[in-house]
N, C-alpha and C positions, 0 to 999 in steps of 0.2 A: 595230729595228736585230741587236737578240739572233735574232730570228724570222729575219731574212736570211741569218744569219750559219749557222743552221742547216743554211737550204738550200743556201745555196753548199758547204757542207762536204758534203752528200750529194752533190752533183754530182761535186764533187771526187775523191772515193774512185769513185763510177760510171766519172768519165773515166780513172782511174787503171788503175781495172780494166781497161777497156776497150784497154785499150792492149796487155795480154798474153793478152787473150780468143780463143784459138784459133778458137771459132766463130764472130769475126767481133762486131761492135758498131755498131749504127745512133744516128745522135744527130739530134735534130728537133725538129719544131714541131705542136702541133696546134690545132686551133680548133672550136668548133662549139655547136649550142643545147643547154638541160637545160631539163628541165622536173622544178620540185620541189617537193615537200608536205612534211607533217610527219605524224608519227602519233603519238596518248599519249591520255590520259585530258582533256587538256583541247580536245579537239577534239569531246568530244562536246556536242552541241547546238549542234554551230554545220559550216554546209554549208563542209567542209575541199575545196579547190579547189587542182589543180597550178597553180604562176606561171613563168613562161618565164625564161630568165637565159643566162648565156656559160661558158660553160668554155674557157679556153684558156690554154697553157702549154709549156715542156719538159719533153721527155723522154730519156733514154736507154737505148736493147737492148744488154744485155752476155749476146753468145753464152756460154752455160754445155753445150750441146752442137748437132747441128746441130739439134733441134726444141724444146729447150728455152732459157730464156732469162730474166732476172733485167731487170726495168722499172722505175726510180727515176723520179719524175718530180716536177714543179714545178708546179701550173697554180693560177692564180685560177679562183676559182669561185664562183659564184654560188644560195645558198639558202633557204630558207623556205617560205610558203606564203601562199595567200589565204584567209580567211575570210570566211563571211557570216554574221551571224547576228540573229533579232528582236529589237530593244529598246525602250523607250517614251524619248521625246524629251523634251525641257525641259519642254512643253506636256504632258506624258502619252498625247502622240500614240504610237500602234505605225508604227514605222520600222525599214528593215533597215541594220544596217551593214556595212562592209566594211571585214577588215581585213588591210592586206597586210603580211607580214611580210619583213623582206628582210637577211637576213643574208651578208654577204661573206667568203671564207675564202683564206687560202693554203694546200692544201690539197699533201700530198704524201704519194702510195701509192707503197710497195714492191710490186711483184705479178711475180707468177711469169706469164710467157709461154708458152703450150704451141703450136706450129705445126704443123698437121695437113698432111701430105708429100702433096701431088700432082702429077701429070705434067705439068698448064698452069704457066703462067706467075701463075694465080690460085691464091694459097694461104690458108686459113681458118686462122684459131686461137682460141684462147678463154684468159683470163686472171682472175685472183684475189687476190686477196692485200687486207691492213691498209691504212690511210690515215689520216693525221693532218692534221688541219687547223686551222691558225693564225688565227684569228678577225681581221681587219680593220674591219670595221664590221655594227651591229645597229641598224637602222630601224623604226620600226610606225609605216607611215603608215593612218590611220582617219580616215572620213568618212563621213557617214548619221547625224549625232546632231544635226544644224543648230546646232550652238552651236561656236562661236568657239575656245571653254576648252576644248573635247574635237577636235575635227576637226583634223587638219593631223600634220604628221609629226616624232616625238619619238625622241631615241634610247634603246636597249632600254637600262637600269641593269644588267642580270644577266647579261649573253651570256657563257658560258665559253669563256676565250682560245684552249683546245684541245677540238675535238672529233674524238674517236678511230669506225671506220667499217671497213665491210668492204665490196668491190668485186669483185663477178663482171661476167663482159663477153666479148660476143665479134666477130670481125670479120673482115675481109680483107686482107690485103696485094697488090698489083699494081705492076709497074713502070709508073715514069712518066718516058721517057728515061733520064738516068744516075742519079735520085731512085727512091726507090721510096716510093710511095702507101699509103695504110690507111685505111680506115673502121671505124666501130667503135660498138659499142651496148654501153653499160654501165647498170649498177644498181648504186649506192651506200648502203648503208642505217647511220644511226647507230646506235650500241650504247648510247645513254644519252639523257637530255634534254640537250638545247644550252644549259640556261639552271641560273644557281647558288642555291642559296638565300640568303636576304637577313638577317640577323641585326638588325639596327637600320632601320625604315622611314625614320626621319628621316635617316637619311647618303644618302638617294638627293637627287640634285639636282631642284628643280622641274619641269626642263627635259625630265628623262627619265620612263619606265616603265618600272615592275616588272613581271616576268613568273611570279606568285609566289602561291600560293594564302596566301591569309592567315592567322596566327594571330594566335590572341587569349589573352591572360593571362586569368585566371579575375576575372571580375566585370569585368573593362574591354569596352567598346565600341568602343575605338578596337583597329587591330594594330597590336601590337608589330614584327612580322619577318614572314617568310613563306618555305616551303616551294617550292620552283623550278618551276614547271606541267610537267607531263609532257609534251614537247613532244621530238619526235625525227626528225631531218631525215630525210631521203630523199628517191630520186629516181631519172630518166634521163637521160645524155647520148649525145648523139649526135656524132660527134667526125670530121673529114678530116686525115692528118699524112701532113707529108711527112718525109723522112728521108735524110739522106747516111750511108754506109758511111764506117764509119774503123779502121782498125788492119788486123787480118787476113783480110778477108773481100774 
């Protein structure tokens, strides 16, 4: 509920500013596929692949001048990675394990949008800026061990509640009758690992998995805690948007 209040507050400010923005404002929806992966030391020795997902949400485009605007957004974003790596199963036979890391966020980008003027009706633009993602869920789907105690889908115990990233992208605007259409491609890169350290592994429920590098006390064979695995979110999204003008345009 607190996360929803933050997002609604951002949009309330956006809409309030739009009423007085001399260059005009648009408010709209966007939807499209995303292709995410994760980078970092924890992907070494694995075949890390992009996984398909979805990006969808609302946005406001607040005009600051004829070519520059501010874009606050609230997006449902699916991230993660698909990893494959060789192991030995419970019978000591070689096998390949597939691990599908599924992370879902409510992401709030605040972007600068720069329009490139043209003589025609189609206008290109590019955008950039920071984003904060509020984690909704984190799942780890494992298959290939041929062991019902290992294979399955589990909650991830230590996903960070917030993930900070940077976004760059390009797109085009075009008229669609009384509304405006836009097509965009973006690259989103996380600034840090998507997971937290765990001080006490005994606090992790049995039905959850920790994404950590285990820490051992001197002389102990059992790990006591763990340092978060180095896995940073990243990926591309391709969206189609429809918006309507509000206020002074």
